[in-house]
C-alpha distance (Angstrom), angle and dihedral (degrees) to the residues before:
residue distance angle dihedral
M1 . . .
H2 3.79 . .
P3 3.84 99.5 .
P4 3.74 111.2 -119.1
T5 3.78 114.1 -112.6
D6 3.76 91.5 -139.9
S7 3.82 106.9 84.5
S8 3.80 89.9 -157.2
D9 3.82 92.2 62.7
P10 3.82 106.6 127.6
E11 3.83 94.4 -136.8
L12 3.81 93.1 52.0
Q13 3.81 90.7 44.7
A14 3.84 89.4 54.4
V15 3.79 90.2 53.2
Y16 3.80 92.6 49.3
A17 3.82 90.2 46.4
L18 3.82 89.7 54.7
W19 3.77 94.3 48.8
D20 3.81 91.4 47.4
R21 3.80 93.0 47.9
L22 3.79 94.5 49.3
A23 3.80 88.7 51.6
E24 3.84 88.5 56.8
F25 3.80 95.9 59.7
S26 3.73 116.6 100.1
V27 3.78 119.8 -124.0
G28 3.84 88.3 -110.1
D29 3.81 89.5 59.6
S30 3.83 95.7 53.3
D31 3.84 92.8 124.5
A32 3.78 90.7 54.2
A33 3.75 90.7 46.3
L34 3.85 90.3 54.8
T35 3.76 91.3 49.8
H36 3.80 90.8 49.0
M37 3.85 90.2 52.5
M38 3.81 92.4 50.9
V39 3.81 92.7 47.4
A40 3.79 91.3 49.4
L41 3.81 91.0 50.5
C42 3.80 91.5 51.4
T43 3.79 89.6 53.0
M44 3.85 95.9 45.2
L45 3.80 93.0 49.3
S46 3.83 101.1 32.8
A47 3.78 87.1 -118.7
S48 3.82 130.0 158.1
N49 3.81 101.4 -146.1
V50 3.81 144.9 4.0
L51 3.77 131.0 -151.1
W52 3.81 120.5 -161.6
S53 3.83 118.0 -170.4
V54 3.79 141.3 169.3
V55 3.80 119.3 -141.1
V56 3.76 124.6 -170.0
R57 3.77 133.1 -164.9
L58 3.78 115.2 -116.3
P59 3.75 113.0 -126.7
S60 3.83 93.5 -128.6
P61 3.79 111.3 24.6
K62 3.76 120.2 -168.9
R63 3.81 116.1 -92.6
A64 3.79 111.9 -88.6
D65 3.85 91.7 10.8
P66 3.82 105.4 172.5
L67 3.81 89.5 -149.9
L68 3.85 92.4 52.8
G69 3.79 91.2 -129.5
W70 3.77 96.7 -52.8
R71 3.83 115.4 138.5
P72 3.82 135.8 164.9
R73 3.81 118.6 -97.1
L74 3.84 105.1 169.5
V75 3.81 130.9 17.3
R76 3.82 128.5 -173.7
L77 3.85 125.7 -177.5
L78 3.79 121.8 -163.6
H79 3.85 93.2 -148.7
P80 3.84 107.5 23.5
T81 3.79 96.8 -172.3
P82 3.85 111.9 174.5
A83 3.78 94.6 -104.7
V84 3.79 96.2 46.3
A85 3.80 93.4 41.3
A86 3.83 90.2 52.5
S87 3.80 90.3 49.6
V88 3.76 92.9 50.7
Q89 3.82 90.9 48.1
Q90 3.85 91.2 51.2
Q91 3.80 89.8 50.7
F92 3.83 91.9 45.9
D93 3.82 89.9 53.0
K94 3.79 92.3 45.3
L95 3.82 92.0 55.0
W96 3.82 87.0 65.1
S97 3.78 92.1 52.4
S98 3.80 132.3 69.6
N99 3.82 93.7 -117.0
L100 3.84 99.3 90.8
D101 3.77 133.4 167.7
L102 3.85 122.5 -128.6
S103 3.82 90.0 -113.0
Q104 3.80 92.1 56.0
I105 3.83 91.5 48.9
L106 3.82 91.6 49.6
S107 3.76 91.7 50.1
A108 3.81 90.8 62.6
S109 3.80 96.3 43.3
G110 3.78 123.1 101.8
D111 3.75 133.1 33.2
E112 3.79 100.2 -121.3
P113 3.84 109.9 138.0
F114 3.80 90.1 -142.3
R115 3.82 127.6 25.2
V116 3.79 137.0 164.9
R117 3.80 120.4 -162.9
L118 3.80 133.0 -177.3
L119 3.81 110.8 -144.7
F120 3.83 95.1 -130.4
D121 3.83 92.0 48.5
A122 3.80 94.5 47.2
L123 3.84 100.8 50.3
P124 3.79 134.8 52.4
P125 3.85 119.9 -106.5
E126 3.81 92.4 -110.3
W127 3.82 91.1 60.9
F128 3.80 90.2 66.9
K129 3.85 88.5 60.3
G130 3.80 92.7 54.3
E131 3.75 135.5 94.8
H132 3.80 99.5 -101.3
Y133 3.83 94.5 57.3
R134 3.82 91.2 44.9
R135 3.80 94.9 47.5
H136 3.77 101.4 39.4
Y137 3.79 99.6 32.2
L138 3.81 117.3 21.2
D139 3.79 97.5 31.6
V140 3.81 91.0 54.9
G141 3.78 95.4 43.5
L142 3.79 98.6 -98.3
A143 3.82 127.9 124.0
D144 3.80 110.5 168.6
S145 3.78 144.0 15.8
I146 3.77 146.2 -175.3
S147 3.78 118.9 -143.8
V148 3.76 128.7 -157.9
R149 3.79 125.6 -165.6
I150 3.80 120.5 -161.2
A151 3.84 121.4 -176.7
L152 3.79 110.8 -148.7
N153 3.78 92.5 178.7
D154 3.81 137.5 -24.1
D155 3.84 92.4 -71.1
V156 3.78 106.8 31.1
R157 3.78 129.3 64.2
I158 3.78 136.5 173.7
R159 3.81 116.1 -135.8
L160 3.78 116.8 -164.8
F161 3.82 125.5 -174.7
V162 3.83 123.6 -170.5
F163 3.84 113.0 -166.9
R164 3.75 136.4 -160.8
D165 3.84 123.8 -159.6
T166 3.74 129.2 -121.5
Q167 3.80 92.6 -93.8
S168 3.82 94.2 59.7
P169 3.81 132.6 79.6
R170 3.79 120.1 -104.7
F171 3.76 120.6 -87.6
T172 3.80 114.4 -96.3
A173 3.76 132.2 -141.5
M174 3.83 87.2 -103.0
D175 3.81 89.1 56.9
G176 3.77 89.5 52.9
E177 3.82 91.7 49.1
R178 3.79 90.9 49.3
L179 3.80 93.7 50.7
G180 3.78 90.8 46.4
F181 3.81 91.0 52.1
V182 3.80 91.4 51.4
M183 3.77 95.0 47.0
R184 3.80 96.6 45.7
G185 3.84 87.5 63.7
L186 3.83 92.6 53.0
R187 3.77 104.7 59.8
W188 3.86 88.7 113.0
F189 3.74 89.5 53.4
H190 3.80 94.3 54.3
R191 3.75 91.1 46.9
Q192 3.82 89.5 53.7
Q193 3.79 90.3 49.6
L194 3.79 90.6 54.2
L195 3.77 94.5 45.4
G196 3.80 86.0 55.4
H197 3.80 89.8 59.7
G198 3.78 94.3 45.9
L199 3.79 94.2 -108.0
L200 3.80 127.7 128.3
I201 3.82 96.8 35.3
A202 3.81 109.1 13.6
N203 3.83 116.6 104.8
A204 3.84 89.8 -133.2
P205 3.82 134.9 10.9
L206 3.74 116.3 -89.7
T207 3.79 122.6 -111.4
P208 3.86 116.1 -121.2
T209 3.82 90.1 -103.1
E210 3.81 93.2 47.3
R211 3.75 89.0 52.3
K212 3.82 92.4 54.8
V213 3.81 90.2 48.6
L214 3.85 90.7 47.2
L215 3.78 94.5 52.8
A216 3.79 90.7 46.8
L217 3.81 90.3 51.5
L218 3.76 91.2 51.6
D219 3.76 89.0 48.3
G220 3.80 88.8 62.1
Q221 3.80 99.0 -106.7
M222 3.77 120.5 148.1
E223 3.83 120.5 -124.0
K224 3.86 91.0 -105.9
Q225 3.78 90.7 54.3
I226 3.83 92.4 46.7
A227 3.84 89.9 50.9
Q228 3.82 91.5 52.0
R229 3.81 92.0 45.5
L230 3.82 93.4 49.7
D231 3.80 94.4 37.3
Q232 3.80 92.4 -119.1
S233 3.74 134.7 135.7
P234 3.81 114.7 -102.9
N235 3.77 89.6 -115.7
T236 3.80 91.5 54.5
T237 3.77 90.6 49.8
H238 3.77 91.9 48.4
F239 3.83 89.5 51.4
H240 3.83 89.6 54.3
V241 3.79 91.4 47.5
K242 3.80 92.6 53.0
S243 3.83 90.0 47.1
I244 3.81 90.4 52.3
Y245 3.77 92.7 49.4
G246 3.77 89.7 50.2
K247 3.79 94.2 50.2
F248 3.84 91.8 50.1
G249 3.82 92.8 42.9
V250 3.83 94.5 -122.0
R251 3.83 133.4 122.6
N252 3.77 102.9 -147.7
R253 3.80 148.1 14.1
A254 3.79 94.2 -93.5
A255 3.81 91.9 56.4
L256 3.84 90.2 45.8
A257 3.82 90.0 51.7
A258 3.77 89.9 49.3
L259 3.77 90.2 63.3
W260 3.83 88.7 63.2
L261 3.82 88.5 53.3
G262 3.79 91.3 50.3
K263 3.82 94.5 -117.5
L264 3.79 97.2 125.7
R265 3.80 131.8 62.2
């Protein structure tokens, strides 16, 4: 998107409003913030669904691996209807196999730190007559997508897909530019999302319970409050806190909070 020079332009104002609103969410509401972003993207682009995912590079990929070691770690769907959710799960599983589709191989290719691709520009016409497009697009009511790849470091990427259904027109180059403009301003947001899952800098991924404790810590809650909120004993909460500190390589809450401010590592 070529940003309008008129600051009163409604499209530009919508982008600024999204950036401002995401900055207002507390760390403890990171899941709600992610949902808000996906809903806003659907509105901006007249889309029907959004998929947000995190892919990581395996330290020792198999020889001749067409994905170059990249594999999915987290996946979030805005509207996880049974058909779409089943399709996403099948593709997730397939990415861990050797039976890959051309679109999956292309998604891992290239080293650009930021990339936007329109589906119909990225793939040859014959691909749209094949099984993958029929099964994972047409059969679940989808027809088109724009994908965005954001590298957060050498081993972690965000992959975002915005979809339109079979009743909508195809995405245009202008749609791709607009989505790219929005996402370039949100690198900080995706980094915060990954920190909340213990990725990027933790020595090991967080368990679901540890993640709840982590977000509560960063929201300023004391261990006693966290224990009550999560219906845990104080000893159990303290055990989780110590485990979190160990995974992030810090000794206290102040050092943990500093990671979110980019003052460590």
